[in-house]
mmCIF file of the N, C-alpha and C atoms, coordinates in Angstrom:
data_MODEL
# 
_entry.id   MODEL 
# 
loop_
_atom_site.group_PDB 
_atom_site.id 
_atom_site.type_symbol 
_atom_site.label_atom_id 
_atom_site.label_alt_id 
_atom_site.label_comp_id 
_atom_site.label_asym_id 
_atom_site.label_entity_id 
_atom_site.label_seq_id 
_atom_site.pdbx_PDB_ins_code 
_atom_site.Cartn_x 
_atom_site.Cartn_y 
_atom_site.Cartn_z 
_atom_site.occupancy 
_atom_site.B_iso_or_equiv 
_atom_site.pdbx_formal_charge 
_atom_site.auth_seq_id 
_atom_site.auth_comp_id 
_atom_site.auth_asym_id 
_atom_site.auth_atom_id 
_atom_site.pdbx_PDB_model_num 
ATOM 1   N N  . MET A 1 1  ? -60.306 101.251 89.580 1.00 0.00 ? 1  MET A N  1 
ATOM 2   C CA . MET A 1 1  ? -61.231 100.465 88.780 1.00 0.00 ? 1  MET A CA 1 
ATOM 3   C C  . MET A 1 1  ? -61.084 101.783 87.476 1.00 0.00 ? 1  MET A C  1 
ATOM 4   N N  . GLN A 1 2  ? -60.924 101.216 86.016 1.00 0.00 ? 2  GLN A N  1 
ATOM 5   C CA . GLN A 1 2  ? -60.854 102.243 85.160 1.00 0.00 ? 2  GLN A CA 1 
ATOM 6   C C  . GLN A 1 2  ? -62.463 102.412 84.586 1.00 0.00 ? 2  GLN A C  1 
ATOM 7   N N  . HIS A 1 3  ? -62.448 103.446 84.379 1.00 0.00 ? 3  HIS A N  1 
ATOM 8   C CA . HIS A 1 3  ? -63.827 103.888 84.043 1.00 0.00 ? 3  HIS A CA 1 
ATOM 9   C C  . HIS A 1 3  ? -63.960 104.420 82.261 1.00 0.00 ? 3  HIS A C  1 
ATOM 10  N N  . ARG A 1 4  ? -64.991 103.889 81.781 1.00 0.00 ? 4  ARG A N  1 
ATOM 11  C CA . ARG A 1 4  ? -64.993 104.049 80.605 1.00 0.00 ? 4  ARG A CA 1 
ATOM 12  C C  . ARG A 1 4  ? -65.704 105.528 80.023 1.00 0.00 ? 4  ARG A C  1 
ATOM 13  N N  . ARG A 1 5  ? -65.291 106.361 79.121 1.00 0.00 ? 5  ARG A N  1 
ATOM 14  C CA . ARG A 1 5  ? -65.551 107.397 78.666 1.00 0.00 ? 5  ARG A CA 1 
ATOM 15  C C  . ARG A 1 5  ? -66.902 107.586 77.800 1.00 0.00 ? 5  ARG A C  1 
ATOM 16  N N  . ARG A 1 6  ? -67.756 107.497 78.231 1.00 0.00 ? 6  ARG A N  1 
ATOM 17  C CA . ARG A 1 6  ? -68.897 107.929 77.146 1.00 0.00 ? 6  ARG A CA 1 
ATOM 18  C C  . ARG A 1 6  ? -69.245 109.283 76.708 1.00 0.00 ? 6  ARG A C  1 
ATOM 19  N N  . PHE A 1 7  ? -69.879 108.966 75.683 1.00 0.00 ? 7  PHE A N  1 
ATOM 20  C CA . PHE A 1 7  ? -70.338 110.447 74.772 1.00 0.00 ? 7  PHE A CA 1 
ATOM 21  C C  . PHE A 1 7  ? -71.252 109.981 73.809 1.00 0.00 ? 7  PHE A C  1 
ATOM 22  N N  . LYS A 1 8  ? -72.125 110.825 73.573 1.00 0.00 ? 8  LYS A N  1 
ATOM 23  C CA . LYS A 1 8  ? -73.223 110.801 72.844 1.00 0.00 ? 8  LYS A CA 1 
ATOM 24  C C  . LYS A 1 8  ? -72.683 111.558 71.539 1.00 0.00 ? 8  LYS A C  1 
ATOM 25  N N  . GLU A 1 9  ? -72.833 110.592 70.457 1.00 0.00 ? 9  GLU A N  1 
ATOM 26  C CA . GLU A 1 9  ? -72.655 111.226 68.999 1.00 0.00 ? 9  GLU A CA 1 
ATOM 27  C C  . GLU A 1 9  ? -73.774 112.049 68.780 1.00 0.00 ? 9  GLU A C  1 
ATOM 28  N N  . THR A 1 10 ? -73.298 113.106 68.364 1.00 0.00 ? 10 THR A N  1 
ATOM 29  C CA . THR A 1 10 ? -74.345 114.461 67.510 1.00 0.00 ? 10 THR A CA 1 
ATOM 30  C C  . THR A 1 10 ? -74.829 114.073 66.195 1.00 0.00 ? 10 THR A C  1 
ATOM 31  N N  . GLU A 1 11 ? -73.734 113.627 65.503 1.00 0.00 ? 11 GLU A N  1 
ATOM 32  C CA . GLU A 1 11 ? -74.237 112.731 63.950 1.00 0.00 ? 11 GLU A CA 1 
ATOM 33  C C  . GLU A 1 11 ? -74.413 111.671 63.908 1.00 0.00 ? 11 GLU A C  1 
ATOM 34  N N  . SER A 1 12 ? -75.384 111.131 62.574 1.00 0.00 ? 12 SER A N  1 
ATOM 35  C CA . SER A 1 12 ? -75.586 109.702 62.823 1.00 0.00 ? 12 SER A CA 1 
ATOM 36  C C  . SER A 1 12 ? -74.268 109.012 61.967 1.00 0.00 ? 12 SER A C  1 
ATOM 37  N N  . ILE A 1 13 ? -74.089 107.972 62.153 1.00 0.00 ? 13 ILE A N  1 
ATOM 38  C CA . ILE A 1 13 ? -73.094 107.489 61.286 1.00 0.00 ? 13 ILE A CA 1 
ATOM 39  C C  . ILE A 1 13 ? -73.028 107.471 59.501 1.00 0.00 ? 13 ILE A C  1 
ATOM 40  N N  . GLN A 1 14 ? -74.221 107.477 58.932 1.00 0.00 ? 14 GLN A N  1 
ATOM 41  C CA . GLN A 1 14 ? -74.489 108.112 57.798 1.00 0.00 ? 14 GLN A CA 1 
ATOM 42  C C  . GLN A 1 14 ? -73.641 109.264 57.175 1.00 0.00 ? 14 GLN A C  1 
ATOM 43  N N  . ASP A 1 15 ? -74.136 110.164 58.007 1.00 0.00 ? 15 ASP A N  1 
ATOM 44  C CA . ASP A 1 15 ? -73.407 111.891 58.310 1.00 0.00 ? 15 ASP A CA 1 
ATOM 45  C C  . ASP A 1 15 ? -71.750 111.639 57.934 1.00 0.00 ? 15 ASP A C  1 
ATOM 46  N N  . ARG A 1 16 ? -71.422 111.035 59.586 1.00 0.00 ? 16 ARG A N  1 
ATOM 47  C CA . ARG A 1 16 ? -69.796 110.804 59.378 1.00 0.00 ? 16 ARG A CA 1 
ATOM 48  C C  . ARG A 1 16 ? -69.133 110.078 58.490 1.00 0.00 ? 16 ARG A C  1 
ATOM 49  N N  . LEU A 1 17 ? -70.062 109.104 58.118 1.00 0.00 ? 17 LEU A N  1 
ATOM 50  C CA . LEU A 1 17 ? -69.238 108.284 56.891 1.00 0.00 ? 17 LEU A CA 1 
ATOM 51  C C  . LEU A 1 17 ? -68.944 108.793 55.651 1.00 0.00 ? 17 LEU A C  1 
ATOM 52  N N  . ALA A 1 18 ? -70.007 109.819 55.350 1.00 0.00 ? 18 ALA A N  1 
ATOM 53  C CA . ALA A 1 18 ? -70.444 110.632 54.102 1.00 0.00 ? 18 ALA A CA 1 
ATOM 54  C C  . ALA A 1 18 ? -69.189 112.062 54.504 1.00 0.00 ? 18 ALA A C  1 
ATOM 55  N N  . SER A 1 19 ? -69.146 112.388 55.334 1.00 0.00 ? 19 SER A N  1 
ATOM 56  C CA . SER A 1 19 ? -68.457 113.618 55.282 1.00 0.00 ? 19 SER A CA 1 
ATOM 57  C C  . SER A 1 19 ? -66.928 113.230 55.419 1.00 0.00 ? 19 SER A C  1 
ATOM 58  N N  . PHE A 1 20 ? -66.753 112.052 56.250 1.00 0.00 ? 20 PHE A N  1 
ATOM 59  C CA . PHE A 1 20 ? -65.461 111.116 55.867 1.00 0.00 ? 20 PHE A CA 1 
ATOM 60  C C  . PHE A 1 20 ? -65.030 111.131 54.597 1.00 0.00 ? 20 PHE A C  1 
ATOM 61  N N  . ALA A 1 21 ? -65.920 110.422 53.751 1.00 0.00 ? 21 ALA A N  1 
ATOM 62  C CA . ALA A 1 21 ? -65.380 110.311 52.295 1.00 0.00 ? 21 ALA A CA 1 
ATOM 63  C C  . ALA A 1 21 ? -65.452 111.342 51.301 1.00 0.00 ? 21 ALA A C  1 
ATOM 64  N N  . LYS A 1 22 ? -65.820 112.573 51.553 1.00 0.00 ? 22 LYS A N  1 
ATOM 65  C CA . LYS A 1 22 ? -65.874 114.083 51.105 1.00 0.00 ? 22 LYS A CA 1 
ATOM 66  C C  . LYS A 1 22 ? -64.451 114.258 51.535 1.00 0.00 ? 22 LYS A C  1 
ATOM 67  N N  . SER A 1 23 ? -64.139 114.171 52.584 1.00 0.00 ? 23 SER A N  1 
ATOM 68  C CA . SER A 1 23 ? -62.864 114.930 53.226 1.00 0.00 ? 23 SER A CA 1 
ATOM 69  C C  . SER A 1 23 ? -61.453 114.150 52.276 1.00 0.00 ? 23 SER A C  1 
ATOM 70  N N  . VAL A 1 24 ? -61.616 112.883 52.260 1.00 0.00 ? 24 VAL A N  1 
ATOM 71  C CA . VAL A 1 24 ? -60.778 112.190 51.785 1.00 0.00 ? 24 VAL A CA 1 
ATOM 72  C C  . VAL A 1 24 ? -60.279 112.034 50.147 1.00 0.00 ? 24 VAL A C  1 
ATOM 73  N N  . ARG A 1 25 ? -62.066 112.279 49.511 1.00 0.00 ? 25 ARG A N  1 
ATOM 74  C CA . ARG A 1 25 ? -61.588 112.775 48.134 1.00 0.00 ? 25 ARG A CA 1 
ATOM 75  C C  . ARG A 1 25 ? -60.941 113.890 48.095 1.00 0.00 ? 25 ARG A C  1 
ATOM 76  N N  . GLU A 1 26 ? -61.375 114.865 48.746 1.00 0.00 ? 26 GLU A N  1 
ATOM 77  C CA . GLU A 1 26 ? -60.996 116.381 48.526 1.00 0.00 ? 26 GLU A CA 1 
ATOM 78  C C  . GLU A 1 26 ? -59.425 116.003 48.444 1.00 0.00 ? 26 GLU A C  1 
ATOM 79  N N  . LYS A 1 27 ? -58.577 115.140 49.367 1.00 0.00 ? 27 LYS A N  1 
ATOM 80  C CA . LYS A 1 27 ? -57.367 115.445 49.640 1.00 0.00 ? 27 LYS A CA 1 
ATOM 81  C C  . LYS A 1 27 ? -56.565 114.592 48.376 1.00 0.00 ? 27 LYS A C  1 
ATOM 82  N N  . ALA A 1 28 ? -57.409 113.485 48.307 1.00 0.00 ? 28 ALA A N  1 
ATOM 83  C CA . ALA A 1 28 ? -56.816 112.551 46.839 1.00 0.00 ? 28 ALA A CA 1 
ATOM 84  C C  . ALA A 1 28 ? -56.898 113.555 45.718 1.00 0.00 ? 28 ALA A C  1 
ATOM 85  N N  . SER A 1 29 ? -57.539 114.422 45.765 1.00 0.00 ? 29 SER A N  1 
ATOM 86  C CA . SER A 1 29 ? -57.546 115.293 44.316 1.00 0.00 ? 29 SER A CA 1 
ATOM 87  C C  . SER A 1 29 ? -56.730 116.262 44.402 1.00 0.00 ? 29 SER A C  1 
ATOM 88  N N  . LEU A 1 30 ? -55.880 116.250 45.666 1.00 0.00 ? 30 LEU A N  1 
ATOM 89  C CA . LEU A 1 30 ? -54.756 117.310 45.451 1.00 0.00 ? 30 LEU A CA 1 
ATOM 90  C C  . LEU A 1 30 ? -53.174 116.603 45.229 1.00 0.00 ? 30 LEU A C  1 
ATOM 91  N N  . LEU A 1 31 ? -53.671 114.900 45.461 1.00 0.00 ? 31 LEU A N  1 
ATOM 92  C CA . LEU A 1 31 ? -52.460 114.086 45.349 1.00 0.00 ? 31 LEU A CA 1 
ATOM 93  C C  . LEU A 1 31 ? -52.169 114.104 43.718 1.00 0.00 ? 31 LEU A C  1 
ATOM 94  N N  . ALA A 1 32 ? -51.040 113.728 43.046 1.00 0.00 ? 32 ALA A N  1 
ATOM 95  C CA . ALA A 1 32 ? -50.473 113.183 41.720 1.00 0.00 ? 32 ALA A CA 1 
ATOM 96  C C  . ALA A 1 32 ? -51.087 111.888 41.740 1.00 0.00 ? 32 ALA A C  1 
ATOM 97  N N  . PRO A 1 33 ? -51.754 111.245 40.822 1.00 0.00 ? 33 PRO A N  1 
ATOM 98  C CA . PRO A 1 33 ? -51.840 109.989 40.274 1.00 0.00 ? 33 PRO A CA 1 
ATOM 99  C C  . PRO A 1 33 ? -50.955 108.767 41.157 1.00 0.00 ? 33 PRO A C  1 
ATOM 100 N N  . GLY A 1 34 ? -51.181 107.995 41.940 1.00 0.00 ? 34 GLY A N  1 
ATOM 101 C CA . GLY A 1 34 ? -50.331 106.878 42.378 1.00 0.00 ? 34 GLY A CA 1 
ATOM 102 C C  . GLY A 1 34 ? -50.821 106.006 43.237 1.00 0.00 ? 34 GLY A C  1 
ATOM 103 N N  . ALA A 1 35 ? -49.958 105.638 44.549 1.00 0.00 ? 35 ALA A N  1 
ATOM 104 C CA . ALA A 1 35 ? -50.580 104.751 45.105 1.00 0.00 ? 35 ALA A CA 1 
ATOM 105 C C  . ALA A 1 35 ? -51.222 105.278 46.279 1.00 0.00 ? 35 ALA A C  1 
ATOM 106 N N  . GLU A 1 36 ? -50.794 106.315 46.421 1.00 0.00 ? 36 GLU A N  1 
ATOM 107 C CA . GLU A 1 36 ? -51.382 106.713 47.528 1.00 0.00 ? 36 GLU A CA 1 
ATOM 108 C C  . GLU A 1 36 ? -52.693 107.630 47.240 1.00 0.00 ? 36 GLU A C  1 
ATOM 109 N N  . GLN A 1 37 ? -52.895 108.069 46.105 1.00 0.00 ? 37 GLN A N  1 
ATOM 110 C CA . GLN A 1 37 ? -54.269 108.355 45.617 1.00 0.00 ? 37 GLN A CA 1 
ATOM 111 C C  . GLN A 1 37 ? -55.065 107.590 45.629 1.00 0.00 ? 37 GLN A C  1 
ATOM 112 N N  . ASN A 1 38 ? -55.060 106.585 44.852 1.00 0.00 ? 38 ASN A N  1 
ATOM 113 C CA . ASN A 1 38 ? -55.964 105.625 45.047 1.00 0.00 ? 38 ASN A CA 1 
ATOM 114 C C  . ASN A 1 38 ? -56.125 104.684 46.497 1.00 0.00 ? 38 ASN A C  1 
ATOM 115 N N  . GLU A 1 39 ? -55.675 104.843 47.330 1.00 0.00 ? 39 GLU A N  1 
ATOM 116 C CA . GLU A 1 39 ? -55.541 104.189 48.677 1.00 0.00 ? 39 GLU A CA 1 
ATOM 117 C C  . GLU A 1 39 ? -56.426 104.823 49.419 1.00 0.00 ? 39 GLU A C  1 
ATOM 118 N N  . LEU A 1 40 ? -56.700 106.133 49.207 1.00 0.00 ? 40 LEU A N  1 
ATOM 119 C CA . LEU A 1 40 ? -57.618 107.441 49.605 1.00 0.00 ? 40 LEU A CA 1 
ATOM 120 C C  . LEU A 1 40 ? -59.084 107.219 48.840 1.00 0.00 ? 40 LEU A C  1 
ATOM 121 N N  . LEU A 1 41 ? -58.800 106.960 47.799 1.00 0.00 ? 41 LEU A N  1 
ATOM 122 C CA . LEU A 1 41 ? -59.820 106.720 46.532 1.00 0.00 ? 41 LEU A CA 1 
ATOM 123 C C  . LEU A 1 41 ? -61.094 105.636 47.118 1.00 0.00 ? 41 LEU A C  1 
ATOM 124 N N  . ARG A 1 42 ? -59.886 104.374 47.356 1.00 0.00 ? 42 ARG A N  1 
ATOM 125 C CA . ARG A 1 42 ? -60.643 103.262 47.838 1.00 0.00 ? 42 ARG A CA 1 
ATOM 126 C C  . ARG A 1 42 ? -61.466 103.473 49.304 1.00 0.00 ? 42 ARG A C  1 
ATOM 127 N N  . LYS A 1 43 ? -60.587 103.894 50.479 1.00 0.00 ? 43 LYS A N  1 
ATOM 128 C CA . LYS A 1 43 ? -61.174 104.303 51.177 1.00 0.00 ? 43 LYS A CA 1 
ATOM 129 C C  . LYS A 1 43 ? -62.472 105.121 51.217 1.00 0.00 ? 43 LYS A C  1 
ATOM 130 N N  . ALA A 1 44 ? -62.508 106.127 50.297 1.00 0.00 ? 44 ALA A N  1 
ATOM 131 C CA . ALA A 1 44 ? -63.809 107.023 50.623 1.00 0.00 ? 44 ALA A CA 1 
ATOM 132 C C  . ALA A 1 44 ? -64.762 105.895 49.462 1.00 0.00 ? 44 ALA A C  1 
ATOM 133 N N  . ARG A 1 45 ? -64.591 105.195 48.619 1.00 0.00 ? 45 ARG A N  1 
ATOM 134 C CA . ARG A 1 45 ? -65.262 103.886 48.069 1.00 0.00 ? 45 ARG A CA 1 
ATOM 135 C C  . ARG A 1 45 ? -65.785 103.290 49.023 1.00 0.00 ? 45 ARG A C  1 
ATOM 136 N N  . GLN A 1 46 ? -65.075 102.786 50.473 1.00 0.00 ? 46 GLN A N  1 
ATOM 137 C CA . GLN A 1 46 ? -65.612 101.284 51.525 1.00 0.00 ? 46 GLN A CA 1 
ATOM 138 C C  . GLN A 1 46 ? -66.546 102.595 52.278 1.00 0.00 ? 46 GLN A C  1 
ATOM 139 N N  . ALA A 1 47 ? -66.467 104.170 52.145 1.00 0.00 ? 47 ALA A N  1 
ATOM 140 C CA . ALA A 1 47 ? -67.474 104.691 53.173 1.00 0.00 ? 47 ALA A CA 1 
ATOM 141 C C  . ALA A 1 47 ? -68.582 104.634 52.571 1.00 0.00 ? 47 ALA A C  1 
ATOM 142 N N  . ASP A 1 48 ? -68.455 105.058 51.074 1.00 0.00 ? 48 ASP A N  1 
ATOM 143 C CA . ASP A 1 48 ? -69.764 105.107 50.439 1.00 0.00 ? 48 ASP A CA 1 
ATOM 144 C C  . ASP A 1 48 ? -70.419 103.932 50.685 1.00 0.00 ? 48 ASP A C  1 
ATOM 145 N N  . ILE A 1 49 ? -70.237 102.738 50.579 1.00 0.00 ? 49 ILE A N  1 
ATOM 146 C CA . ILE A 1 49 ? -70.614 101.607 50.457 1.00 0.00 ? 49 ILE A CA 1 
ATOM 147 C C  . ILE A 1 49 ? -71.184 100.997 51.930 1.00 0.00 ? 49 ILE A C  1 
ATOM 148 N N  . ALA A 1 50 ? -70.417 101.509 52.802 1.00 0.00 ? 50 ALA A N  1 
ATOM 149 C CA . ALA A 1 50 ? -70.871 101.541 54.188 1.00 0.00 ? 50 ALA A CA 1 
ATOM 150 C C  . ALA A 1 50 ? -72.348 102.058 54.498 1.00 0.00 ? 50 ALA A C  1 
ATOM 151 N N  . VAL A 1 51 ? -72.081 103.586 53.824 1.00 0.00 ? 51 VAL A N  1 
ATOM 152 C CA . VAL A 1 51 ? -73.396 104.281 54.246 1.00 0.00 ? 51 VAL A CA 1 
ATOM 153 C C  . VAL A 1 51 ? -74.777 103.448 53.122 1.00 0.00 ? 51 VAL A C  1 
ATOM 154 N N  . HIS A 1 52 ? -74.475 103.087 52.232 1.00 0.00 ? 52 HIS A N  1 
ATOM 155 C CA . HIS A 1 52 ? -75.165 102.200 51.513 1.00 0.00 ? 52 HIS A CA 1 
ATOM 156 C C  . HIS A 1 52 ? -76.011 101.044 52.243 1.00 0.00 ? 52 HIS A C  1 
ATOM 157 N N  . PHE A 1 53 ? -74.920 100.035 52.452 1.00 0.00 ? 53 PHE A N  1 
ATOM 158 C CA . PHE A 1 53 ? -75.564 99.226  53.644 1.00 0.00 ? 53 PHE A CA 1 
ATOM 159 C C  . PHE A 1 53 ? -76.138 99.482  54.574 1.00 0.00 ? 53 PHE A C  1 
ATOM 160 N N  . ASP A 1 54 ? -75.822 100.271 55.577 1.00 0.00 ? 54 ASP A N  1 
ATOM 161 C CA . ASP A 1 54 ? -76.638 100.725 56.635 1.00 0.00 ? 54 ASP A CA 1 
ATOM 162 C C  . ASP A 1 54 ? -77.782 101.173 55.998 1.00 0.00 ? 54 ASP A C  1 
ATOM 163 N N  . GLU A 1 55 ? -78.132 101.799 54.927 1.00 0.00 ? 55 GLU A N  1 
ATOM 164 C CA . GLU A 1 55 ? -79.488 102.274 54.687 1.00 0.00 ? 55 GLU A CA 1 
ATOM 165 C C  . GLU A 1 55 ? -80.532 101.334 54.312 1.00 0.00 ? 55 GLU A C  1 
ATOM 166 N N  . TRP A 1 56 ? -79.304 100.452 53.493 1.00 0.00 ? 56 TRP A N  1 
ATOM 167 C CA . TRP A 1 56 ? -80.091 98.822  53.273 1.00 0.00 ? 56 TRP A CA 1 
ATOM 168 C C  . TRP A 1 56 ? -80.800 97.951  54.579 1.00 0.00 ? 56 TRP A C  1 
ATOM 169 N N  . ALA A 1 57 ? -79.795 97.943  55.450 1.00 0.00 ? 57 ALA A N  1 
ATOM 170 C CA . ALA A 1 57 ? -79.904 97.089  56.529 1.00 0.00 ? 57 ALA A CA 1 
ATOM 171 C C  . ALA A 1 57 ? -80.941 97.351  57.683 1.00 0.00 ? 57 ALA A C  1 
ATOM 172 N N  . ASN A 1 58 ? -80.913 98.934  57.386 1.00 0.00 ? 58 ASN A N  1 
ATOM 173 C CA . ASN A 1 58 ? -82.198 99.885  58.271 1.00 0.00 ? 58 ASN A CA 1 
ATOM 174 C C  . ASN A 1 58 ? -83.373 100.245 57.322 1.00 0.00 ? 58 ASN A C  1 
ATOM 175 N N  . SER A 1 59 ? -83.683 99.632  56.496 1.00 0.00 ? 59 SER A N  1 
ATOM 176 C CA . SER A 1 59 ? -84.556 100.202 55.478 1.00 0.00 ? 59 SER A CA 1 
ATOM 177 C C  . SER A 1 59 ? -86.241 99.145  55.938 1.00 0.00 ? 59 SER A C  1 
ATOM 178 N N  . PRO A 1 60 ? -87.183 100.008 55.947 1.00 0.00 ? 60 PRO A N  1 
ATOM 179 C CA . PRO A 1 60 ? -88.375 99.420  56.321 1.00 0.00 ? 60 PRO A CA 1 
ATOM 180 C C  . PRO A 1 60 ? -88.904 97.989  55.777 1.00 0.00 ? 60 PRO A C  1 
ATOM 181 N N  . GLY A 1 61 ? -87.991 97.945  54.360 1.00 0.00 ? 61 GLY A N  1 
ATOM 182 C CA . GLY A 1 61 ? -88.410 96.752  53.624 1.00 0.00 ? 61 GLY A CA 1 
ATOM 183 C C  . GLY A 1 61 ? -87.663 95.494  54.494 1.00 0.00 ? 61 GLY A C  1 
ATOM 184 N N  . LEU A 1 62 ? -86.952 95.839  55.276 1.00 0.00 ? 62 LEU A N  1 
ATOM 185 C CA . LEU A 1 62 ? -86.470 94.355  55.880 1.00 0.00 ? 62 LEU A CA 1 
ATOM 186 C C  . LEU A 1 62 ? -86.817 93.963  57.121 1.00 0.00 ? 62 LEU A C  1 
ATOM 187 N N  . GLN A 1 63 ? -87.725 93.556  57.371 1.00 0.00 ? 63 GLN A N  1 
ATOM 188 C CA . GLN A 1 63 ? -88.336 93.078  58.675 1.00 0.00 ? 63 GLN A CA 1 
ATOM 189 C C  . GLN A 1 63 ? -87.424 91.457  58.768 1.00 0.00 ? 63 GLN A C  1 
ATOM 190 N N  . ARG A 1 64 ? -87.279 91.627  60.186 1.00 0.00 ? 64 ARG A N  1 
ATOM 191 C CA . ARG A 1 64 ? -86.546 89.985  61.153 1.00 0.00 ? 64 ARG A CA 1 
ATOM 192 C C  . ARG A 1 64 ? -88.014 89.334  60.944 1.00 0.00 ? 64 ARG A C  1 
ATOM 193 N N  . PRO A 1 65 ? -87.546 87.918  60.662 1.00 0.00 ? 65 PRO A N  1 
ATOM 194 C CA . PRO A 1 65 ? -88.436 86.752  60.955 1.00 0.00 ? 65 PRO A CA 1 
ATOM 195 C C  . PRO A 1 65 ? -89.665 86.666  62.012 1.00 0.00 ? 65 PRO A C  1 
ATOM 196 N N  . LYS A 1 66 ? -90.488 86.375  61.709 1.00 0.00 ? 66 LYS A N  1 
ATOM 197 C CA . LYS A 1 66 ? -91.366 86.143  62.791 1.00 0.00 ? 66 LYS A CA 1 
ATOM 198 C C  . LYS A 1 66 ? -91.687 84.753  63.676 1.00 0.00 ? 66 LYS A C  1 
# 
């Protein structure tokens, strides 16, 4: 039987996504304008959107129906 490797994340998903977006933007700034740079910037925007969506979904203003 195969065992699953388990580990505890040390950073929150927001922190990991934000650092990913920052590093991707830095890589994109080193590239010449083109398709590859646009793709990296698109991934950075998606990570930013995911952070904002997670903040919204976990906000205290949202309560599940009772």
